[in-house]
C-alpha positions in Angstrom: 0.0 0.0 0.0 1.4 3.3 -1.1 1.5 6.5 1.0 -1.5 8.0 -0.9 -3.6 4.8 -0.5 -2.6 4.5 3.2 -3.7 8.1 3.8 -7.0 7.5 2.0 -7.5 4.3 4.1 -7.0 6.2 7.3 -9.1 9.1 6.3 -12.0 7.0 5.1 -11.8 4.9 8.3 -11.9 8.0 10.5 -15.0 9.3 8.7 -16.9 6.1 8.5 -16.1 4.7 12.0 -16.3 8.1 13.7 -19.7 8.9 12.3 -22.3 8.8 15.1 -24.3 5.6 15.2 -25.6 3.0 17.7 -22.1 2.0 18.8 -20.9 5.6 19.5 -24.2 6.5 21.1 -24.1 3.5 23.4 -20.6 4.5 24.6 -21.6 8.1 25.1 -24.7 7.2 27.1 -22.7 5.0 29.4 -20.1 7.7 30.0 -22.9 10.3 30.5 -24.8 8.3 33.1 -22.2 6.1 34.7 -18.9 7.8 34.3 -15.6 7.4 32.5 -14.9 3.8 33.5 -18.2 2.6 32.1 -17.5 4.5 28.9 -14.0 3.1 28.5 -15.3 -0.4 29.1 -18.1 0.2 26.5 -15.4 1.3 24.0 -13.5 -2.0 24.5 -16.7 -3.9 24.3 -17.7 -2.4 21.0 -14.2 -3.2 19.5 -14.5 -6.7 20.8 -17.5 -7.1 18.6 -15.5 -5.7 15.8 -12.9 -8.4 16.2 -15.6 -11.0 15.5 -16.6 -9.2 12.3 -13.0 -8.8 11.2 -12.5 -12.6 11.5 -15.8 -13.3 9.7 -14.9 -10.9 6.9 -11.4 -12.4 6.6 -13.0 -15.9 6.3 -15.6 -14.7 3.8 -18.5 -15.6 6.1 -19.7 -12.0 6.4 -20.7 -12.2 2.7 -23.7 -14.2 3.8 -25.1 -11.1 5.4 -24.6 -9.0 2.3 -26.0 -11.7 -0.1 -29.1 -12.5 1.9 -31.6 -9.6 2.5 -33.5 -11.8 4.9 -30.4 -12.4 7.1 -29.7 -8.6 7.0 -33.3 -7.8 8.0 -33.4 -10.3 10.8 -30.1 -9.0 12.3 -31.4 -5.4 11.9 -34.7 -6.2 13.7 -32.9 -8.1 16.4 -30.6 -5.1 17.0 -33.5 -2.7 17.0 -35.4 -5.0 19.5 -32.3 -5.1 21.8 -32.0 -1.3 21.8 -35.7 -1.0 22.5 -35.3 -3.4 25.4 -32.5 -1.2 26.8 -34.8 1.8 26.5 -37.7 0.1 28.2 -35.4 -1.2 31.0 -34.2 2.3 31.4 -37.8 3.6 31.8 -38.5 1.0 34.4 -35.3 1.7 36.4 -35.7 3.3 39.8 -32.3 4.9 39.5 -32.5 8.5 38.3 -29.3 8.1 36.2 -31.4 6.2 33.8 -29.1 3.2 33.3 -28.5 2.2 36.8 -25.5 2.8 39.1 -22.3 0.9 39.0 -23.6 -1.4 41.6 -26.7 -2.3 39.6 -25.2 -2.2 36.1 -21.8 -3.8 36.7 -18.9 -3.1 34.3 -19.2 -6.8 33.2 -22.7 -6.3 32.2 -21.8 -3.0 30.5 -19.2 -4.9 28.5 -21.5 -7.7 27.5 -24.2 -5.3 26.4 -21.7 -3.3 24.4 -20.5 -6.4 22.5 -24.1 -7.3 21.7 -24.9 -3.7 20.5 -22.1 -4.1 17.9 -22.8 -7.7 16.9 -26.5 -6.9 16.4 -25.5 -4.0 14.1 -25.4 -5.4 10.6 -23.8 -2.2 9.3 -20.6 -3.3 11.1 -20.5 -6.5 9.1 -21.2 -4.7 5.8 -18.5 -2.1 6.7 -15.8 -4.7 7.0 -17.0 -6.6 4.0 -17.4 -3.7 1.6 -14.6 -1.4 2.9 -11.6 -3.6 3.6 -11.5 -5.5 0.2 -11.0 -2.2 -1.6 -7.5 -2.0 -0.1 -6.4 -5.6 -0.7 -4.1 -6.6 -3.6 -6.1 -7.3 -6.7 -5.5 -10.8 -8.2 -3.8 -12.0 -5.0 -4.3 -15.5 -3.7 -6.9 -16.4 -1.0 -4.3 -16.7 1.7 -2.7 -13.3 0.9 -6.1 -11.6 0.7 -7.1 -13.1 4.0 -3.9 -11.9 5.7 -4.3 -8.5 4.3 -7.9 -8.3 5.5 -6.7 -9.3 9.0 -4.0 -6.6 9.0 -6.4 -3.9 7.7 -8.9 -5.0 10.2 -6.4 -4.6 13.0 -5.7 -1.0 11.7 -9.4 -0.3 11.7 -9.7 -1.7 15.2 -7.0 0.6 16.5 -8.5 3.7 14.9 -11.9 2.7 16.0 -10.8 2.2 19.6 -9.1 5.6 19.6 -12.3 7.3 18.3 -14.5 5.4 20.8 -12.3 6.5 23.7 -12.6 10.1 22.5 -16.4 9.6 22.6 -16.2 8.1 26.1 -14.0 10.8 27.5 -15.9 13.6 25.9 -19.2 12.3 27.1 -17.8 11.9 30.6 -16.8 15.5 30.7 -20.3 16.5 29.8 -21.8 13.9 32.0 -20.1 15.2 35.2 -22.5 18.1 35.1 -25.4 16.0 33.8 -25.1 13.5 36.7 -24.9 16.2 39.4 -27.5 18.6 38.2 -30.3 18.0 40.6 -32.9 19.9 38.6 -32.5 17.5 35.8 -32.4 14.3 37.9 -36.0 13.4 37.2 -35.6 13.8 33.4 -32.4 11.8 33.0 -33.8 8.4 32.5 -36.4 9.7 30.1 -33.8 11.4 28.0 -31.6 8.2 27.9 -34.6 6.0 27.2 -35.8 8.3 24.5 -32.5 8.1 22.7 -32.4 4.3 22.9 -36.0 4.1 21.6 -35.4 6.6 18.8 -32.3 4.6 17.6 -34.4 1.4 17.8 -37.2 3.0 15.7 -34.8 4.3 13.1 -33.1 0.9 12.9 -36.3 -1.0 12.6 -37.6 1.4 9.9 -34.4 1.0 7.9 -34.7 -2.8 8.1 -38.2 -2.8 6.8 -37.7 -0.4 3.9 
């Protein structure tokens, strides 16, 4: 890969991965309501899900999602349902932070939910499937292409983690005031739940159109 192609790869990755979506919003909400540690754990959780998709893309299995509209729709609806469940759980929470305190929503649970948010986001699979092959060597053998996909995937992973951590730290800086503002305490969980439910609605609408 030449310098120009490498710069194009990095630039496109920053734009595509850094664009706000379910993954980044999940990280931001965790930082806003639970603090920096939860946000950082969420960032690593999201990228753990990315590792799975990188392996699937390198093995060619992610093509199943692209080739089958039904599979894509099912995964999209499952992701929307999961986000909706997070929103409903938030509304039913007795904790004013909206997502539970560290004692209720443990960091382990935050991690598991973050992995699921990414795995149930079919755009992640399509991103690695459609984007990474553009930077592999044309006409190369299967083994070489697979190795190149893995290396490119690791580069995307590193860039994605850096951007995710920026979201986590930035949201935590805002959340310090959000979490301590007493006059907004009664509205916090409704704001958080509303965001989850809005994302779920948009995801479901996109899957059915």
